[in-house]
N, C-alpha and C positions, 0 to 999 in steps of 0.2 A: 517190192519191198523187202528188206532184209529181216532175218529172224532175230528176235530180240536176245534169246538166251546166250548164244556165243558172244554178242557184243557186251552183254552185262559182265560176263566172265573175263573176256580178253581185254576189253577197253577199261571197264570200271573196277575189275577185280573182285566182283561179288559172285558167290555161288548161287544166291537165291535173292529174290525181291524181299523187301520188307513188307509188312502187312499192308494191303491196299495198293501197293505200287503197281503191280502187274496189270491190273484192269484199267488203271489210268493210262499207262503206257500204251496199251492196246488201243484205247480209244483215240489218243492223241495221234498215234501212228497211222490210224485208219482215217484220219482227216476229219474227226468229229470236232465240233465246237465243245469245249470242256471248261467247267468251273470246278476246281479241286480245292477243298479246305482240308488241309492236313496240319497236324500238330507240328510246332517247331521242332526241328530235328527228325521229322518224319521222312526226309528224303524227297523234298519237293523238286529240286533241281534236276535229279535224275529223270523225273517224269517228263521233262521236256528235252533234256540233253540226249537220251537214248533214242526217242523218236526222231530227233533231228538227224541222226546217224542212219535211221532205217529209211528215211524218205529222200527223195531226190531234191536238189535245189538248197536254198539257204533258209534257215530258221532265223528270224530276227527275235532277240530277247529284249524286252523293255524292262529296264531295272532302275530303281531309283538312286542308287548309290554307286559312285565311281569305284569305291574301295571293294564293294561286293563284286562289281563286274570284273575288276582286275584280278581278284581272288579266283574267281571262277574260270576266267580265261587261262590263267596260269596253271590251274589244276588240269584243264582239259589239254593244253599243249603238252604238259608232262605225260599225259596218258596217250599222246600221239594223235590228238584230234586237232584239226586245223580250225581254230577259233581266233576271234579277234574282237576289239572293242573300239568304237569311235567315241572318244570323250575328251573333255577339256584338259584332262590330265595326261594325255598321251605326249610322248616325245615324237618329233617329226619322223624318226626312224620307225616307231611303232605304227604310226599312221600310214607311212608308205608301205609297210609290210601288209597291212590290212587291205589296201587297194590292190596291191600285187597279187595277193591270194584271191580276191574277188575277180580280177581280170582274168586270172588263170582258171577260174572255176573251181578252185580247191577249197574255198572257205565254206564250212558247214554252219557255224553259228556266229551271228554278228550281234554283239551287245550294243545297246544304244541307251541313253538316258531319255526320258520323256520329253525334256526341254528341247532336244534336237528336233523333234518333230514340228516344232514352230517354224524352222527355217523352211523357206519356200522350195529349196533345192532338194529336201529330204525324200519327198514323195517320188520325184523323177529318179533319183538314184535307186530307191528301193524298187522301182518298176524295172529297172535295167538288169538288176542282179539276180532275177529269177528266185524272188522270195516265194516260198510255198507254205510257210507257217509262221504265225505271230504267237509267241509265248510272252505272258505278261507276268512278271514276278511282283510280289507284294501288291496284288490286285486291289486290296482294300484302299489303297491310295486314291482311287477313283471316287470314293464315296465322300460326300460332303458331310455325311453323318459319322464318318470315321474319324480316328485320331491322328491320322498321318495324311490328310487330304494334300494332294499334289494336283493343281489345276491342269497342268499339261497332260495328265493321264486322261483327261476328257477328249483329247485329240485321238486316242487309240481307236475308238469306235469309227471315226471317219476313215482311218488308215485301213481298218479291216475292210470296209465297204469299197475303198478305192482299189485295193489290191485283189479284192475277191478271193481271199484265202481264209482257211480255218483259223481259229484263234483258241488258245488254251490259256485260261487265267488261273493263278495259284495264289493262295494266302493261308496263313495260319490263324487269322483273326478276322471273324466276320459274323456279327450276329444277324438275326433275321432281316433287319432294315438295310444293313450293309450288303447283305447278299442280293436283296432285291435291287438295290442301286447298282451293283456290279452288272447284273443282268441287264438292266435297262440302259446303262451308259456303253457298255462294251458289246452287247449282243442285240441291240435294238429291241430288247423286250422279248426276243424269241428265246425259247427255252433251250439252254445247252445241256449236254450230258453233265449232271452234277454228281460229284462224289465227295461225301462228307465222311472223313475218316477219323472222326473223333478228336476231342480236344484234351484227352486225358494224358498227362505225363507222369505215370505211376512212380518214376524214379525220383521226382522232386518233392522234398518235404516243405510243406507250407506253414508259414508262421507269421502272426501279426502281434504287435505289442503297442499299447498306448506310450506316448512319449514321457519319459520320467528320467531326465538327464540324457538326451538323445546321443550326444557325442560319446559319452561313457558307454552307452548301450551298444553303439556301432563298434567302438573299439574293443569292447569284450567280445562281440561276436566275431570280428575278424581275428582277434588274438587267439581264439579257440581253433581257428583254422589256418594258423600261421603256415606260410609255404605254399598254400593252395591258391591257385589263380581265382580271382573274383572281381566282380563289378559292384560298385556302390553308386546308386542313383540319388542325386540331390536335386532340390528345386531351384538352387540359384547358382550362378557361376562362382560367386565369392565362396560359398560353402564348399565347393569341390576343391578349391585350393587350399582352404583352411584345413579341411579334413584330411587331405593327401599329406599335408605337412605333419598333422598330428600322427598319422600312421607311420610316417618315416621316422618320427622321433621315438616310436616304439619298436623300431627295428624292422618294420615291414618294407618291402620293395613296392613302392606306390607312386603313381603320378596322377595328374589331373588332365581333364579333357572337357572343353565346352566350345560353344559356337563363336566365342569372342577371341579365340586364339588364331594365330596365323595359320594358313592352310598347310605350310611346311611343318610346323609344329604338331598339328593335329595328325598329319601323315606319319611323323616320327612316333607318336604315341601308338597309333594303330600297328605299325611295324613291330614296335617293342611288344605289344600285347600278343601279336601273332607268334613272335619268336621267342620271347623269354618265358621261362618257367616261374610260376608263383608270383607273378605280377598282379597287383591290385590297381584297377583304374577307378577313380573317383570321378564321375561324369554326370553331365546333364543328359537329357534324352537325345542331345545331338549325337551321342555315341551308341551304337548298337545295331541299328537296322542292317541286316545281312551279315552279321558276325557269324563266322563259320568255325570258330575255334570250338573243337569238340569237347575239351577237357575243362571247361569252367565249372569249378566245383560249387560256387555259391554266388547268389545275387542278393544284395541288401538294398532297400529303399530307406534312405534317411528322412524322406518326406513322402507323403501320400502321392501316389501317381494320379493321372487325370481321370482315369476310368478303368473299368475292369479290362477292357480290350488292351489298353496300354500296359497295365499291370501283367496280363498274360503274355504279351509280346515280350516284355522285358525279363520276366523270370524265366521264359522259355530259352534264353541264351545259356542257361545253366544246364549241364548234363546232357549235351546233345550226343555224346558217345553212349548213352544208355546207362552210365554209371550213376551212383547215388549222388545227388546234389541237394543243397539246402537254401532256403530263402528266408529272409526276415523283412518284414514291412512295418515301419514306425508310423504312427498317425496320432494327430492331436486336434484340438479345436482350432488352432492356428492354421493348420493344413486346410481344414474344411472351409474356414473363412476365405483363405486365399483362393480356392478353387471355385468357391461360390462368386467371389469378385471378378475372377478371370472370365467366368462365363457371362456375368452381367455387364462387364466392360467391353465385351465383344460387339461387333457390329452385325451379328447375325439376326435373322428374323426372331420374332417372339417364339414361333413354333420351334425353331432350332434351339433356342436357349432353354426352353421347357424340356425339350428332350435331352439335352446336356445335363440339366438339373436331375432328371430322372436316372441317367446313366451314373451321376455321382451318387445318387441315393443307393443305386445298386452296388457300387464300390463300398459304400458305408455299411450296407448289409453284409458283405463279405468280411469287412473289418470288425463288425460287431456281431458276427455269427454266433448262433446258439448251439450249432452241432458242427459236425465234419465240414471243414472248409472246402474240401475237394467236392463234396455234394452241392454246396452252395455255388462254387465256381462253375462246375459243369452244368448245373441247372440253369444258370444264366444263358448258356449257350444251347440250351434245349436238350441236354443229356441227363438221364437218370443214372444214379451210381449208388452203390453201398457205401457205408462208412469205410474210409480207406486205411485208417490205422497208421497213417503217415502224414499227420499234420498236428499242429500244437493242440488242437481242440480234442482230437482223438487220444493223444497223449495224456491230456489234463482236462476233462470236461469242465466247462465254466459252471459257476454257481448261478441258478436260474430261479426266478421267482414270478408269480402271477402278477403282471404289472397292468392288468386291466383297469384298475380303479384310477391309477395315476394317468393313464393314457385317455380314459374317458374324461377326466377333469380338463386335461389339455385341449382335447377336441371339443369339449363343451365351450371352453373359453374362445376358441377360434370360431365356432359357430355363432356365439352370442355377440361377437364383435364383427360378424359378417365378413369374415376372412380379409379384414383390411389391415392387419398388423403382423409385425414379426415376432420372433421368440422373445425378445427383450421385454416389450411391452405385455405380452401374454403372461411371461413369468412374473412381472410386476403386479398383475391382476391376481395371479394364483397365490402370491405371497402376501397380498393385501397391502402393498406399498402405496402411500399417498404421493404420487407424483403429479406435477401440474397437468400433465397430459391425461392421467387417469380422472383427475377432478374435473377438468374442463370438458371431457366427454361423458362425465357421469358413469364412468365404468366401476366406481366404487359401490354403485347400486346393483350391479350385476350379482346373480346367484353364485357365480363361480369366484366372486371377489373374496380373496383370503382363505379359500378352502385347501390350498396346497401347502400350509405352513409346516407340515411334517417334513418336508424336503428343503434342502438349501438351494440357493440359486444355481450354484454349480451343478447340483445334483439334477435339478430341473433341466439345465442345459444338456446334460448327458441323456435324460429321458427323451428330450426333443431330438437329439441326434439319432437315437435308437428308433424313434418313430420314423425319422427320414430313411433310416437304413431298412425298415420295413416297408417303405414307400407309402406310408399313411398320409404323409404331407409333403407338399413341394413348394418352394418358393416361387411367386409369380413375378416374373421380370416386369410386367406392366404395371404392377403395384408396389414397386420398390422392394421386392423381397417379402411381401406379405405372404403368410403360409396359407395355402389352400388344401382342403382335404381331397384326397382320391377316393375313387369308388371302394377301395379296400378298407378305408376307415369307417365307412358308414355302418356296417354290422357290429362294429365294436361300440361305436357311439349309441346305437340303438339297443345294446345289451344282448345282441344275438350271437356275439362271438367273444372269445377271450383271447389274450395275448400275453406271451411270456417275455420277460426282459432279463438282461444280464445284470446281475447284482454286482459283479466284481468292478465293471467300469464305472457304475453310479457310485459306488463306495469310494473308489480312487478319485473320482471327480471332486468329492467333498473335501479331500486332503490337498489337492493340487492347487497352487496359486493361479489366479487368473492371468492370461496373457494380456499385456498392455497393447491396445489397439489404436490405430490413428483416430478412430471415431468410436462411438458407442455402438454395440451390436444392433441397435435399433436404426441408427443412421447409416451403417455400412452399405446396405443395398442402394440407397439413394446416392452415396458418394460414388459407387461403381457406376450408376446410371449417368451422373454428371461427367465422370471420366470417359465414359463411352461417347457422349456427345462432344467432349473436348477433342477426342481422338479423331472423330469424323470431320470436325471442323479444321483440325490441324492438317489432316490428310487433304482436304480440299484446297487449302491454302498452301500446301506443301511446305509446311513450317513445323518446327518442334512443337510438342504439345504445350510446354511451359510458356511459350510465346502468347498462347490464347489466354490461359490463366495458370498460375502455379498452384501445386497441391493445397498449400494453405489457404488459398482462396476458396477452392472447392470444398475443402473441410469446413470452412466457416459457413458456406452456402448449405451444406448438408446439416449443420447444426442449428442455424437460424431459420432456414427455410423461407427466404423472402418471397412474397407473393405479389409484389408490384415492383415497378422500376424504381420507385423511391426507396423501397426497402433494399432493393439489389445495389442501389447506389452506396448504401452505408456499409456494404461488405468490403473489407480490406482488399486492395488490389484491383477494384472495379473502378477504373477512371472513366472520364466522359466519353473518350473515343470507344473504349471497350464496351461500356454500357449501351452506346448507341448501335455499335456493331453486333454484339453478342447477347445483349441482355434478354431479348425475348427468346432466344433459343434456350437458354438455361431456365427461364421461367416456365417454359413449356415442359421441361423435364421435371421441375419441382411441383408444378401446380396443374399440369395438363395444358390445355389449349390457351395460350396467352392472349390477352385482349389486345386488339389493334390500338396503336397509339400514334398520334400525329407526330411527325418528326420534331416539330417545335416543342412539343410536350416532353418528348424523350430527352432532349438536350437539357431541359430544366431539371430533370430527375438527377442528373449527375452534378448539378450545381446547388443542389438543396432548395430549389425554388418550386419543386413540383407540387407540393401540397397547397402552396398559395395559388397556383394556377388552377388547381382543382376547385378551390373555394370560389375564386372569380368566375369560373365556368358555371358553378351552381347558381351564384348570384345573378349572372347574365340570363340563365335559363328561367329564373324566377321573374325577371324584369323584362323579358323579350318583348312583351306586349304592354309594357308600362305598369306602373304600380297598381292600377286598377284592372289590368288585363283586357283592355279594350283598345289599345293603340295598335297602329301598324307594326308588324313584326320587325324587329331590329336586332342584329347581332354584331359582335366584333369578330374579325378574324383570328385564327389560331395564333398567327404571329403577333398580332396586337395584344392579345391576352399575355403571350409569352414576354413581350417588352415590358407590360405593366408589372408582371410578376418579378422580373429581373431587375428592373431600374427602380422599382418602388418609389414612384413620385409622391411627395408629401402634401401636395396641395392640388387644387382643382385646375389650376393653371398648368401644372406639369402634366396632369392626365389629359388636358385638352390638347397638348402637343402630340401625345401618342394617338389619342382616339378621334380627334376632330370634334366639330361643334356638336352634332346630333348625338353622338354616342356618349360624349362626356356628359351631356345634360341628363340623359336617361341613366347611366350607370355610375357616374362620377362619384356621388356621395357615398353609395353602397361599396364601391370598390375601395374608396379611402377608408371606410370602416374595417375591411378586410386587412389592408395594409397596416393600418395602425395596430390592429390586434396582433398581427404577426411580428410586430416590433421592429 
């Protein structure tokens, strides 16, 4: 094995290792299985590229993005290292050059996308070329708990076993659960040599702000940094285009990037960003993983990210050269509703959705933090830190007050309604509002009814958001977003602990107009659950979701909450065929387990005859043994009852044609009474 120091200097041009690199390089070069968690910009790629040159044979690098692989291959080739990539983006000449170098035994690093492992020929090829090390970049992609899950990463563990070679996994983002899953999926649960090199990026200034004219806020932030390269992340494709145009109108060099663009157009943006000075890219999260541009001076989020892991990954693209960099993240109630609905509309298990809600709570905790943001951020990843002096809260500490009384009021309302309701209904209780829902459930008799009138509705919403940020409450996907208390809430409820809240965000909430939503806050979780069911049915049928039911139909279901097929039939857009095919599926979402219904009865529901059928069934049950209850049992078939309900004969003779002699004699007069009353 070769010595590291001369190669570090001669090939890569560094006189010394960065902190933490040397011991990782030594472990990988010695053939140990390694899991290395290093901050973005900490020099992960060197930790497998240098050992690849120190060892005999070929190092296979599994990486998730073609742009990242091509960039690293280009850098290695310029440094005189024989490296290549087998990707769908290769030209025929590039692929031929890779095979020629492999056949000649000259290639040291071979980059591959994880999807290529699905090909049956991949394993045979890798066995032939003398692979002696597997390096996995962005290893968090193997975790189903992570924010960038890639199913094909699950094949890497099988590859390691088949080739019987060491594996080194690298990532910048992995909480405890993600680390455990990486070990389980890539190392079969055996413990690799683990290197945790800290998550702190002290050169990055952290800042959050509540949305208050978000376009103006972003334009002002970019305007103060004109000429500096930056990235703005947006929640929608349309917003990237609109904001990029607004930046150009103010004289910025700006372009947009999202997954809906043609591949050639995306590559053109990537090339511009790598080569032009001062370019601003306004993008969805489709842009970014593996970006190696060292001099990005700022990153802004026009919308709240999905999680702390995603936030950390995205801001980590700034200041990779170690120079000062700045960030700004905007957030608002509409962001939180969107993120909650995305979780609830997913097809993941209840356990996974609950964990995702907890992760979102952690991000809210960072957004609504009471003290140094860096302390909160690093604390999430298990690190302790002193106040950094390089975040907005260190610059301007927020106004804090003892919020214990308000929080105990809210927790008491949750407890007294048995954790079955969302924030909208709970706030109605606290404000003493006389809604039909409150009166029908007698919640106006609760001791918490009307005790929170010192706060406005918008301010109570801000209090509930801060409670989620402290992870005192979480939405329960199985109860359509009803809020349930965590263990952390119980000492506060019992009067054994106090809690501080931020006064500034609560005060601003009272001034900010409410965002118009598709449905009320109370019905939003049910709408998300209905959309999740629609998505599952659409995927099974290989059809667009709107073919099952359009949004307006699901919105009406969420608002009216039908509990029977007859009530479902009165929802706009639910025709006879769709009621028969899908009715029970959506009733199960709204009301739990749907009652089994005879097919003949199900058809009647869509034609408005279902209630008549039910009344006929009740009469039949009463007369099945005759008017005195002593005769031989006799019943009609479901199809006979359905015919009576649909045809509505107006005399005994008409009933006799449908029921026959014996049945019309026993049931005829009573059935006619039902039909006449129905009109």
